[in-house]
Every structure is written in C-alpha cells, then in structure tokens.
C-alpha positions in Angstrom: 5.4 -17.5 2.6 6.2 -13.7 3.6 2.8 -12.4 4.6 0.6 -14.2 7.2 -2.6 -12.6 5.8 -4.6 -12.3 2.5 -6.6 -9.0 3.3 -5.7 -6.2 5.5 -7.3 -2.6 5.8 -6.1 0.2 7.8 -4.9 4.0 8.3 -1.8 5.4 6.6 -0.2 8.2 8.6 2.5 10.1 7.0 4.2 13.3 5.6 2.6 15.1 2.7 -1.2 14.6 2.4 -1.6 13.5 6.0 -4.0 10.4 6.8 -5.2 8.0 4.2 -7.1 4.8 3.8 -5.1 1.6 2.8 -6.4 -1.7 1.5 -4.0 -4.6 0.7 -4.7 -7.7 -1.0 -2.5 -10.8 -1.5 -2.5 -11.8 -5.1 0.3 -14.5 -5.3 2.7 -16.1 -2.9 4.9 -13.2 -2.4 2.7 -10.4 -3.9 0.1 -8.0 -2.8 -1.8 -5.2 -4.6 -2.4 -2.0 -2.5 -4.8 0.8 -2.8 -4.2 4.0 -1.1 -6.9 6.7 -0.9 -6.0 10.2 0.3 -9.0 12.2 0.9 -8.8 16.0 0.7 -8.9 17.0 4.4 -5.6 19.1 4.6 -4.8 20.8 1.3 -7.9 20.1 -0.8 -6.1 17.4 -3.1 -7.5 14.0 -3.1 -5.3 11.1 -4.6 -5.5 7.5 -5.3 -2.7 5.1 -5.7 -2.6 1.5 -6.9 0.6 -0.3 -6.2 1.9 -3.7 -7.0 4.4 -4.9 -4.3 6.8 -7.9 -4.2 7.4 -9.0 -0.8 10.8 -10.5 0.6 11.1 -12.4 4.0 13.8 -11.5 6.4 14.6 -13.2 9.7 11.2 -14.8 10.4 7.8 -15.5 8.5 6.0 -12.3 9.8 8.9 -9.8 9.0 9.5 -8.8 5.4 10.7 -5.9 3.1 8.9 -5.0 -0.2 9.4 -3.1 -3.3 6.6 -1.9 -5.8 5.3 0.2 -8.3 2.0 1.5 -9.6 -0.1 4.2 -10.8 -1.5 7.3 -9.2 -4.0 10.1 -9.8 -4.5 13.4 -8.0 -7.6 15.6 -8.0 -6.9 19.3 -7.4 -9.3 22.3 -7.4 -9.0 24.7 -10.3 -9.7 28.4 -10.3 -13.4 27.6 -10.5 -15.0 26.1 -7.3 -17.0 23.4 -9.2 -14.2 22.1 -11.4 -11.5 19.8 -10.3 -8.2 19.2 -12.3 -6.7 15.7 -12.5 -3.1 14.8 -12.5 -1.8 11.4 -13.2 1.5 9.5 -13.2 3.6 6.8 -11.5 4.4 5.7 -8.1 7.2 3.5 -6.5 7.4 2.2 -3.0 10.0 0.6 -0.7 9.4 -0.4 2.9 9.2 -3.0 5.4 6.4 -4.6 7.5 5.6 -6.8 10.7 2.6 -8.7 11.4 1.7 -9.4 15.0 -1.5 -11.6 15.6 -4.4 -9.5 13.8 -2.3 -6.2 13.2 0.0 -5.4 10.4 2.5 -2.4 10.8 4.5 -0.9 8.0 6.7 1.8 7.1 7.5 2.9 3.6 9.0 5.5 1.3 6.8 6.4 -1.7 7.9 8.7 -4.5 5.7 9.5 -7.3 6.1 11.5 -10.6 3.2 13.3 -12.5 3.4 12.7 -16.2 -0.1 14.1 -17.2 -1.1 17.6 -16.5 1.0 17.5 -13.1 1.8 20.8 -11.4 4.4 19.1 -9.0 6.5 16.8 -11.3 7.9 14.9 -8.2 6.6 14.3 -4.9 7.9 12.3 -1.9 6.0 10.5 1.1 7.1 8.5 3.9 4.4 7.0 6.3 3.6 4.4 8.9 0.5 2.2 8.1 -1.4 0.4 10.6 -3.7 -2.3 9.1 -6.2 -4.7 10.6 -6.1 -8.2 9.1 -9.6 -8.9 7.8 -8.8 -12.4 6.1 -5.9 -14.5 7.4 -3.6 -16.7 5.3 -4.8 -20.2 5.4 -2.3 -22.7 7.0 -1.1 -25.6 5.0 -1.7 -28.9 6.5 1.4 -31.1 6.7 0.8 -34.6 5.5 2.4 -36.5 8.3 1.2 -39.9 6.8 2.7 -39.3 3.3 3.5 -43.0 2.9 -0.2 -44.0 2.9 -1.1 -42.0 -0.2 
C-alpha cells in the first residue's frame, strides 16, 4: 500500500494562483482523487481541478511518487463586473509525497491546457501541499494462527 491515509485536507502553496484548498480521497489500493480549489484572491481568477492520481511506492511505505490527469475549470471576470467567463480543459500532474504521522507533504508540477473558451491555452504550476490526515488507512490484521481456519 502506497498511502497510509484515506482522506486528507490541506493548503496548496505554489506558483501562479497562490494558495488553494486541497482535498484528497483514496479510491483504490494505489489511487486517489484530488480536488483543488483556487479562490480568486490574487488575480480575480477562481479555478477548480479534479484529478485522478496513480501512486507508486518508493523506498518505504510512506514515501511515493504519483502521476495523474483530470479536468479543470476557471472563472474569469469579463468587461462587465457582474459577469464571469468560464474556461475549461485538461490538467496533468506529476509529483511525490511523504506522510509523517498525521501530516502529508507533497510537491508537484501541474500543467493545464484550456480547450473551451480559454484565453491562456497552456498554463504551468508547481506547488507544495500540506495536508492533515482526517481518516487514516485501516491496518490489516495479520492472521498468525492461519492453520486454525
């Protein structure tokens, strides 16, 4: 098992849009789904990414690398103050993570491409994410007396 958690929530700090909220949920033995929400603090552009990640263990149980892909949507202001224009497209991700007790720390590189109404066709982000583990992975019980079954 690569991840030692089921659900983790935290802050993503990186290039581009600044701080974001990250929620990561384990969906299979080596897979997670991450939602990343960038509120419009810095440049008045909000975005939402939904990414499926495949994890690969390296060295020990709590250290792994991952690859993933998903969808993203941006909301930008238009010339009219009350209107917002939406861009949508695809996102990829590659990174690594370490879990220490109740803290998960990851670094990633996340390129995205707008295919619907996008002003910027290609964007790049790199970030460090600090997540608190909300739900830990259940430990499997070892059946020491397997001969009695």
